[in-house]
Z-matrix of the N, CA and C atoms (Angstrom, degrees):
N
C 1 1.410
C 2 1.501 1 113.65
N 3 1.344 2 118.68 1 -38.57
C 4 1.412 3 122.25 2 179.55
C 5 1.470 4 112.71 3 -62.21
N 6 1.330 5 117.65 4 -39.91
C 7 1.486 6 121.68 5 179.31
C 8 1.512 7 109.71 6 -63.69
N 9 1.375 8 118.98 7 -38.20
C 10 1.437 9 120.46 8 179.48
C 11 1.523 10 111.99 9 -67.41
N 12 1.368 11 113.22 10 -38.55
C 13 1.485 12 115.62 11 177.56
C 14 1.522 13 113.59 12 -65.04
N 15 1.365 14 114.20 13 -41.52
C 16 1.408 15 121.24 14 179.28
C 17 1.575 16 109.73 15 -61.69
N 18 1.328 17 115.66 16 -46.36
C 19 1.436 18 121.48 17 178.47
C 20 1.553 19 111.32 18 -63.00
N 21 1.285 20 118.25 19 -40.18
C 22 1.476 21 122.65 20 176.29
C 23 1.498 22 112.13 21 -62.71
N 24 1.377 23 117.05 22 -43.48
C 25 1.418 24 121.89 23 179.07
C 26 1.540 25 111.56 24 -65.86
N 27 1.295 26 117.11 25 -41.41
C 28 1.480 27 119.60 26 176.98
C 29 1.497 28 111.57 27 -65.47
N 30 1.328 29 117.67 28 -38.04
C 31 1.464 30 122.01 29 176.73
C 32 1.524 31 110.53 30 -62.13
N 33 1.322 32 114.79 31 -49.92
C 34 1.494 33 117.60 32 179.04
C 35 1.497 34 111.76 33 -60.86
N 36 1.324 35 118.09 34 -40.30
C 37 1.470 36 121.47 35 177.92
C 38 1.500 37 109.92 36 -62.24
N 39 1.336 38 116.63 37 -41.32
C 40 1.471 39 119.65 38 -174.21
C 41 1.563 40 105.90 39 -70.07
N 42 1.299 41 118.29 40 -38.24
C 43 1.504 42 118.87 41 177.87
C 44 1.499 43 111.06 42 -62.50
N 45 1.338 44 115.77 43 -39.11
C 46 1.474 45 120.48 44 -176.52
C 47 1.493 46 113.05 45 -81.50
N 48 1.331 47 119.50 46 -13.30
C 49 1.496 48 122.36 47 -179.51
C 50 1.478 49 112.35 48 -103.13
N 51 1.251 50 120.23 49 100.62
C 52 1.445 51 124.25 50 176.25
C 53 1.469 52 110.63 51 -108.10
N 54 1.318 53 117.08 52 174.73
C 55 1.457 54 122.70 53 -177.56
C 56 1.523 55 110.29 54 -54.23
N 57 1.347 56 114.04 55 109.79
C 58 1.439 57 125.60 56 179.01
C 59 1.543 58 113.29 57 40.66
N 60 1.322 59 116.27 58 42.80
C 61 1.421 60 123.06 59 171.82
C 62 1.497 61 109.79 60 -126.03
N 63 1.352 62 116.84 61 148.64
C 64 1.477 63 117.57 62 -176.72
C 65 1.532 64 113.85 63 -64.29
N 66 1.271 65 115.07 64 141.55
C 67 1.416 66 121.15 65 178.45
C 68 1.520 67 110.68 66 -133.57
N 69 1.269 68 116.98 67 -161.42
C 70 1.463 69 121.69 68 -178.71
C 71 1.539 70 112.43 69 -63.09
N 72 1.380 71 116.70 70 -41.74
C 73 1.459 72 121.43 71 -179.34
C 74 1.544 73 114.02 72 -99.83
N 75 1.263 74 117.82 73 -21.22
C 76 1.463 75 121.09 74 -176.08
C 77 1.493 76 110.93 75 157.96
N 78 1.333 77 114.80 76 -116.09
C 79 1.442 78 124.39 77 -175.53
C 80 1.519 79 111.26 78 -132.35
N 81 1.289 80 114.91 79 157.24
C 82 1.479 81 121.43 80 170.88
C 83 1.521 82 108.23 81 -121.93
N 84 1.258 83 118.34 82 156.33
C 85 1.456 84 123.18 83 177.71
C 86 1.517 85 109.29 84 -137.80
N 87 1.348 86 113.59 85 126.51
C 88 1.484 87 120.42 86 178.51
C 89 1.508 88 110.37 87 -121.71
N 90 1.355 89 117.11 88 13.63
C 91 1.498 90 122.29 89 177.96
C 92 1.525 91 109.04 90 -97.40
N 93 1.328 92 114.01 91 175.24
C 94 1.483 93 120.03 92 177.85
C 95 1.526 94 112.77 93 -88.34
N 96 1.272 95 119.60 94 0.67
C 97 1.478 96 119.47 95 -176.45
C 98 1.496 97 114.13 96 -76.58
N 99 1.313 98 115.56 97 -16.70
C 100 1.468 99 122.07 98 -179.88
C 101 1.512 100 106.96 99 -152.31
N 102 1.303 101 119.44 100 161.33
C 103 1.459 102 119.45 101 -179.53
C 104 1.545 103 109.09 102 -57.58
N 105 1.334 104 114.94 103 136.09
C 106 1.495 105 120.12 104 178.14
C 107 1.550 106 109.25 105 -66.09
N 108 1.332 107 114.34 106 138.32
C 109 1.419 108 117.21 107 179.09
C 110 1.513 109 111.39 108 153.94
N 111 1.351 110 114.72 109 -166.63
C 112 1.474 111 122.12 110 177.43
C 113 1.452 112 110.97 111 -109.22
N 114 1.342 113 115.69 112 143.67
C 115 1.443 114 124.57 113 -177.62
C 116 1.473 115 114.90 114 -124.81
N 117 1.296 116 118.85 115 147.19
C 118 1.442 117 123.02 116 177.89
C 119 1.523 118 110.74 117 -104.07
N 120 1.292 119 117.81 118 140.06
C 121 1.441 120 122.84 119 178.35
C 122 1.529 121 108.86 120 -76.02
N 123 1.311 122 119.60 121 133.58
C 124 1.456 123 123.96 122 175.81
C 125 1.524 124 109.12 123 -114.72
N 126 1.320 125 118.51 124 88.08
C 127 1.466 126 120.39 125 -171.23
C 128 1.520 127 116.09 126 -68.07
N 129 1.327 128 117.79 127 -20.97
C 130 1.481 129 118.44 128 -174.82
C 131 1.542 130 112.28 129 -98.56
N 132 1.261 131 119.35 130 3.69
C 133 1.485 132 121.15 131 -179.11
C 134 1.459 133 112.43 132 -86.68
N 135 1.327 134 119.04 133 126.27
C 136 1.491 135 119.44 134 174.05
C 137 1.508 136 109.39 135 -75.32
N 138 1.343 137 118.41 136 156.66
C 139 1.470 138 121.43 137 -179.04
C 140 1.540 139 110.96 138 -62.93
N 141 1.279 140 114.85 139 137.94
C 142 1.519 141 120.00 140 178.95
C 143 1.547 142 107.61 141 -147.50
N 144 1.319 143 114.54 142 150.95
C 145 1.455 144 117.96 143 177.53
C 146 1.568 145 111.99 144 -54.30
N 147 1.325 146 114.01 145 137.72
C 148 1.449 147 117.56 146 178.22
C 149 1.539 148 116.74 147 92.00
N 150 1.358 149 114.25 148 -10.94
C 151 1.473 150 118.51 149 179.99
C 152 1.512 151 110.52 150 -80.13
N 153 1.335 152 115.67 151 145.44
C 154 1.465 153 122.04 152 174.51
C 155 1.516 154 107.80 153 -84.39
N 156 1.327 155 114.98 154 138.40
C 157 1.459 156 119.56 155 -179.35
C 158 1.511 157 109.92 156 -132.44
N 159 1.263 158 116.63 157 153.44
C 160 1.451 159 125.08 158 168.62
C 161 1.531 160 103.18 159 -100.75
N 162 1.367 161 117.16 160 123.37
C 163 1.393 162 119.82 161 -176.21
C 164 1.555 163 112.85 162 -134.09
N 165 1.273 164 115.62 163 156.83
C 166 1.448 165 120.68 164 176.81
C 167 1.540 166 109.14 165 -66.45
N 168 1.283 167 117.03 166 149.33
C 169 1.492 168 121.56 167 177.45
C 170 1.555 169 106.19 168 -75.06
N 171 1.316 170 117.12 169 122.97
C 172 1.442 171 119.38 170 177.96
C 173 1.561 172 111.82 171 -60.36
N 174 1.318 173 115.67 172 141.88
C 175 1.470 174 118.36 173 -176.25
C 176 1.563 175 111.69 174 -54.81
N 177 1.368 176 116.06 175 -40.22
C 178 1.470 177 118.75 176 -176.26
C 179 1.519 178 110.91 177 -73.75
N 180 1.318 179 119.45 178 -14.83
C 181 1.491 180 124.07 179 -178.13
C 182 1.528 181 109.00 180 -95.69
N 183 1.300 182 120.33 181 -18.90
C 184 1.446 183 123.18 182 -172.79
C 185 1.579 184 113.10 183 -58.60
N 186 1.363 185 117.60 184 -41.63
C 187 1.472 186 116.17 185 179.87
C 188 1.554 187 113.11 186 -62.60
N 189 1.320 188 115.42 187 -30.90
C 190 1.467 189 117.77 188 177.86
C 191 1.524 190 112.22 189 -78.72
N 192 1.311 191 115.91 190 -46.66
C 193 1.496 192 120.02 191 -175.82
C 194 1.552 193 110.04 192 -66.92
N 195 1.312 194 117.08 193 -48.54
C 196 1.421 195 120.40 194 -175.92
C 197 1.566 196 111.36 195 -86.10
N 198 1.363 197 115.61 196 -40.22
C 199 1.440 198 118.44 197 -179.98
C 200 1.521 199 114.90 198 -67.61
N 201 1.299 200 117.74 199 -27.73
C 202 1.456 201 119.55 200 177.36
C 203 1.524 202 114.07 201 -97.93
N 204 1.322 203 115.24 202 5.48
C 205 1.461 204 118.65 203 173.58
C 206 1.509 205 114.84 204 78.61
N 207 1.352 206 114.54 205 19.40
C 208 1.517 207 117.08 206 179.97
C 209 1.536 208 110.20 207 -80.45
N 210 1.262 209 120.55 208 -18.74
C 211 1.445 210 125.60 209 177.52
C 212 1.547 211 111.82 210 -155.56
N 213 1.288 212 113.31 211 156.56
C 214 1.522 213 119.82 212 176.92
C 215 1.477 214 109.54 213 -75.42
N 216 1.315 215 120.86 214 138.13
C 217 1.488 216 120.51 215 170.85
C 218 1.538 217 112.69 216 -49.82
N 219 1.349 218 112.89 217 134.94
C 220 1.392 219 120.53 218 -176.26
C 221 1.518 220 117.14 219 85.58
N 222 1.300 221 116.63 220 -9.34
C 223 1.467 222 121.90 221 178.93
C 224 1.515 223 109.84 222 -80.21
N 225 1.306 224 119.01 223 128.43
C 226 1.452 225 119.12 224 178.27
C 227 1.545 226 112.63 225 -76.13
N 228 1.276 227 118.43 226 177.13
C 229 1.428 228 125.05 227 179.81
C 230 1.566 229 111.13 228 -106.09
N 231 1.360 230 115.38 229 145.99
C 232 1.478 231 115.98 230 169.13
C 233 1.531 232 103.86 231 -109.76
N 234 1.299 233 117.19 232 124.13
C 235 1.495 234 125.81 233 178.95
C 236 1.523 235 108.78 234 -138.66
N 237 1.313 236 111.45 235 171.04
C 238 1.519 237 119.74 236 176.38
C 239 1.489 238 108.03 237 -105.98
N 240 1.306 239 115.67 238 142.39
C 241 1.462 240 120.04 239 174.19
C 242 1.565 241 105.69 240 -74.90
N 243 1.413 242 112.24 241 111.11
C 244 1.461 243 118.12 242 -178.85
C 245 1.484 244 112.19 243 -95.48
N 246 1.318 245 119.10 244 -29.38
C 247 1.466 246 120.57 245 -178.74
C 248 1.539 247 107.91 246 -149.76
N 249 1.310 248 115.96 247 146.51
C 250 1.481 249 124.86 248 178.02
C 251 1.540 250 107.75 249 -124.64
N 252 1.340 251 114.66 250 174.57
C 253 1.488 252 118.68 251 -177.66
C 254 1.470 253 113.12 252 -49.81
N 255 1.368 254 112.11 253 132.24
C 256 1.493 255 121.01 254 178.60
C 257 1.527 256 111.41 255 97.04
N 258 1.332 257 118.24 256 -17.20
C 259 1.485 258 119.22 257 177.73
C 260 1.454 259 111.47 258 -75.31
N 261 1.363 260 118.03 259 145.17
C 262 1.413 261 126.45 260 176.19
C 263 1.505 262 111.66 261 -92.32
N 264 1.324 263 116.40 262 127.98
C 265 1.473 264 121.65 263 -178.61
C 266 1.510 265 108.45 264 -121.56
N 267 1.294 266 118.16 265 128.67
C 268 1.453 267 124.97 266 174.44
C 269 1.486 268 108.92 267 -121.00
N 270 1.333 269 115.14 268 128.48
C 271 1.428 270 122.98 269 -178.87
C 272 1.555 271 103.58 270 -123.36
N 273 1.340 272 115.71 271 116.66
C 274 1.454 273 118.11 272 179.08
C 275 1.504 274 111.98 273 -142.25
N 276 1.324 275 117.68 274 -176.14
C 277 1.435 276 120.04 275 179.28
C 278 1.520 277 111.51 276 -63.96
N 279 1.347 278 116.19 277 -24.87
C 280 1.503 279 118.53 278 -178.96
C 281 1.537 280 112.27 279 -93.14
N 282 1.352 281 118.30 280 8.51
C 283 1.453 282 118.99 281 174.33
C 284 1.468 283 116.56 282 130.21
N 285 1.340 284 115.09 283 -176.62
C 286 1.445 285 124.64 284 176.79
C 287 1.506 286 108.59 285 -101.85
N 288 1.325 287 117.95 286 131.65
C 289 1.476 288 125.20 287 178.20
C 290 1.491 289 109.68 288 -127.69
N 291 1.318 290 117.89 289 133.32
C 292 1.464 291 123.44 290 174.36
C 293 1.495 292 107.80 291 -120.53
N 294 1.335 293 115.75 292 118.85
C 295 1.466 294 122.47 293 -177.34
C 296 1.537 295 110.21 294 55.48
N 297 1.306 296 118.17 295 36.64
C 298 1.426 297 123.43 296 177.03
C 299 1.562 298 114.14 297 83.74
N 300 1.302 299 118.12 298 -3.82
C 301 1.447 300 122.14 299 -178.64
C 302 1.544 301 109.12 300 -98.19
N 303 1.338 302 114.83 301 128.39
C 304 1.476 303 121.65 302 177.73
C 305 1.499 304 111.80 303 -63.12
N 306 1.322 305 118.06 304 127.51
C 307 1.471 306 122.69 305 179.53
C 308 1.540 307 110.41 306 -106.29
N 309 1.300 308 117.16 307 -40.12
C 310 1.469 309 118.46 308 179.40
C 311 1.501 310 112.09 309 168.71
N 312 1.368 311 114.02 310 175.14
C 313 1.472 312 115.61 311 -177.79
C 314 1.513 313 115.09 312 -75.22
N 315 1.294 314 114.56 313 163.59
C 316 1.475 315 121.97 314 173.72
C 317 1.514 316 106.80 315 -122.30
N 318 1.320 317 116.74 316 123.45
C 319 1.433 318 122.62 317 -178.86
C 320 1.478 319 114.02 318 -97.67
N 321 1.353 320 117.61 319 152.13
C 322 1.472 321 122.70 320 173.81
C 323 1.520 322 111.10 321 -87.31
N 324 1.314 323 116.02 322 -22.76
C 325 1.467 324 121.60 323 -174.48
C 326 1.572 325 109.30 324 -133.31
N 327 1.329 326 115.99 325 151.32
C 328 1.483 327 119.49 326 177.77
C 329 1.530 328 106.01 327 -81.80
N 330 1.308 329 115.51 328 -177.12
C 331 1.509 330 120.08 329 -176.60
C 332 1.513 331 112.08 330 -67.71
N 333 1.332 332 116.59 331 -15.53
C 334 1.484 333 119.46 332 176.30
C 335 1.503 334 112.99 333 -94.79
N 336 1.332 335 117.46 334 2.73
C 337 1.473 336 122.11 335 178.23
C 338 1.546 337 113.82 336 87.42
N 339 1.307 338 116.61 337 10.42
C 340 1.497 339 122.20 338 -179.07
C 341 1.523 340 107.47 339 -89.05
N 342 1.386 341 114.75 340 146.25
C 343 1.473 342 119.70 341 -176.37
C 344 1.590 343 110.61 342 -65.90
N 345 1.308 344 115.07 343 144.17
C 346 1.412 345 122.87 344 174.79
C 347 1.542 346 109.07 345 -109.99
N 348 1.320 347 119.04 346 156.01
C 349 1.451 348 120.43 347 175.92
C 350 1.530 349 110.44 348 -57.86
N 351 1.351 350 115.04 349 144.48
C 352 1.516 351 118.56 350 179.86
C 353 1.491 352 108.59 351 -112.44
N 354 1.303 353 118.75 352 100.83
C 355 1.445 354 124.04 353 170.72
C 356 1.517 355 104.11 354 -97.57
N 357 1.323 356 116.53 355 133.33
C 358 1.467 357 121.05 356 177.47
C 359 1.526 358 107.11 357 -142.19
N 360 1.363 359 115.49 358 147.65
C 361 1.405 360 121.89 359 178.03
C 362 1.522 361 113.00 360 124.24
N 363 1.348 362 113.87 361 -178.77
C 364 1.439 363 121.39 362 179.73
C 365 1.523 364 109.07 363 -117.43
N 366 1.348 365 115.38 364 131.05
C 367 1.467 366 120.05 365 176.31
C 368 1.486 367 109.77 366 -133.15
N 369 1.317 368 116.54 367 164.47
C 370 1.460 369 124.28 368 171.77
C 371 1.505 370 107.66 369 -111.10
N 372 1.314 371 116.29 370 124.61
C 373 1.478 372 118.04 371 -178.48
C 374 1.493 373 110.44 372 -62.27
N 375 1.323 374 116.14 373 129.52
C 376 1.463 375 123.14 374 -176.45
C 377 1.515 376 111.96 375 -79.79
N 378 1.326 377 119.85 376 160.94
C 379 1.417 378 123.31 377 171.34
C 380 1.524 379 111.58 378 -53.41
N 381 1.320 380 119.12 379 135.98
C 382 1.465 381 123.95 380 -179.23
C 383 1.496 382 113.89 381 82.95
N 384 1.321 383 118.03 382 8.02
C 385 1.514 384 120.58 383 179.07
C 386 1.502 385 110.93 384 -122.70
N 387 1.312 386 114.98 385 165.16
C 388 1.510 387 121.18 386 170.25
C 389 1.522 388 106.35 387 -148.89
N 390 1.343 389 115.78 388 164.01
C 391 1.456 390 120.15 389 176.86
C 392 1.563 391 105.30 390 -109.86
N 393 1.361 392 116.62 391 116.80
C 394 1.453 393 119.26 392 173.37
C 395 1.508 394 112.02 393 -80.20
N 396 1.309 395 117.86 394 132.70
C 397 1.498 396 121.93 395 178.09
C 398 1.510 397 108.73 396 -132.80
N 399 1.297 398 115.39 397 173.82
C 400 1.455 399 122.56 398 173.91
C 401 1.565 400 108.01 399 -139.80
N 402 1.314 401 113.17 400 148.67
C 403 1.473 402 118.14 401 176.76
C 404 1.534 403 110.52 402 -72.16
N 405 1.342 404 116.25 403 -24.81
C 406 1.480 405 121.27 404 176.83
C 407 1.511 406 108.08 405 -72.38
N 408 1.324 407 118.44 406 116.88
C 409 1.426 408 118.84 407 -171.64
C 410 1.524 409 115.98 408 -68.94
N 411 1.342 410 116.91 409 -15.95
C 412 1.464 411 120.03 410 179.08
C 413 1.549 412 110.11 411 -94.66
N 414 1.333 413 117.04 412 2.61
C 415 1.467 414 116.96 413 -177.10
C 416 1.537 415 109.35 414 -69.94
N 417 1.323 416 116.29 415 150.74
C 418 1.418 417 124.29 416 176.49
C 419 1.556 418 104.28 417 -91.08
N 420 1.384 419 113.63 418 109.50
C 421 1.448 420 117.42 419 -177.59
C 422 1.522 421 111.55 420 -143.33
N 423 1.279 422 116.45 421 -157.86
C 424 1.439 423 120.93 422 -176.80
C 425 1.512 424 118.40 423 -56.21
N 426 1.324 425 116.77 424 -20.40
C 427 1.438 426 119.11 425 177.39
C 428 1.514 427 110.45 426 -70.75
N 429 1.313 428 116.43 427 -12.14
C 430 1.487 429 121.12 428 177.05
C 431 1.477 430 113.13 429 -113.02
N 432 1.358 431 120.16 430 -26.17
C 433 1.439 432 121.36 431 -178.78
C 434 1.537 433 114.46 432 -121.45
N 435 1.323 434 115.59 433 3.15
C 436 1.455 435 118.20 434 171.33
C 437 1.527 436 117.37 435 80.40
N 438 1.315 437 117.08 436 -179.41
C 439 1.507 438 120.12 437 178.53
C 440 1.503 439 111.12 438 -61.32
N 441 1.322 440 115.95 439 154.83
C 442 1.449 441 122.31 440 -177.52
C 443 1.539 442 108.26 441 -131.12
N 444 1.374 443 118.05 442 157.11
C 445 1.444 444 119.59 443 177.66
C 446 1.533 445 111.24 444 -66.30
N 447 1.333 446 115.42 445 137.83
C 448 1.486 447 119.70 446 172.36
C 449 1.498 448 111.27 447 -52.95
N 450 1.323 449 117.26 448 -31.55
C 451 1.432 450 120.53 449 -179.68
C 452 1.546 451 113.30 450 -67.19
N 453 1.313 452 118.13 451 -12.78
C 454 1.465 453 121.17 452 177.46
C 455 1.534 454 111.66 453 -78.55
N 456 1.367 455 115.62 454 -8.24
C 457 1.490 456 119.42 455 178.19
C 458 1.569 457 106.39 456 -79.28
N 459 1.315 458 114.47 457 120.18
C 460 1.486 459 120.57 458 178.54
C 461 1.518 460 109.71 459 -84.24
N 462 1.349 461 117.97 460 -41.95
C 463 1.451 462 122.11 461 -178.13
C 464 1.522 463 110.43 462 -151.68
N 465 1.299 464 115.74 463 150.58
C 466 1.506 465 121.80 464 165.42
C 467 1.500 466 104.45 465 -98.26
N 468 1.346 467 113.86 466 134.19
C 469 1.484 468 118.14 467 -175.93
C 470 1.553 469 108.66 468 -127.49
N 471 1.297 470 111.83 469 158.58
C 472 1.502 471 120.91 470 173.77
C 473 1.517 472 107.43 471 -132.35
N 474 1.368 473 115.98 472 149.32
C 475 1.444 474 117.94 473 -178.87
C 476 1.510 475 113.56 474 -65.07
N 477 1.320 476 116.40 475 143.27
C 478 1.443 477 121.35 476 173.67
C 479 1.517 478 105.78 477 -108.35
N 480 1.350 479 115.51 478 -53.01
C 481 1.516 480 118.15 479 -179.76
C 482 1.591 481 102.86 480 -138.59
N 483 1.306 482 114.48 481 123.79
C 484 1.474 483 119.61 482 176.25
C 485 1.511 484 109.11 483 -111.04
N 486 1.319 485 118.21 484 136.54
C 487 1.430 486 125.09 485 -177.88
C 488 1.555 487 110.82 486 -97.35
């Protein structure tokens, strides 16, 4: 009987967990922007560097994300908080740096050869903002669309099962 209950619970969770949409336990991710798997929402955690978040798609990023088929319209993003207020962010031809630490490359073109937005320079993240990043170097993140409002974070999540 216990195996049947466990199987039923997993089936219900799987039905409720779709590509970066809320489900019974939280969110699932099947994209390259974050480790593939299931994530649990942590409602009482304040934003901190290194945390995974579910965030709204920035208006300026929507034509790229939805127009190039990287996400379904209305689907939020899963990104990591790379920088918070007071952090220094440098985006240049040689890569993305946060507080002087190399984070990853910055490309001029996507994997299909299409142009990407070119942000260049050094900024300090303002109060009420954060820089979303991804460990996957080809991910479309803050290195292309810049800092975003902390209010755009829908949920902080932690991995439950990673594949």
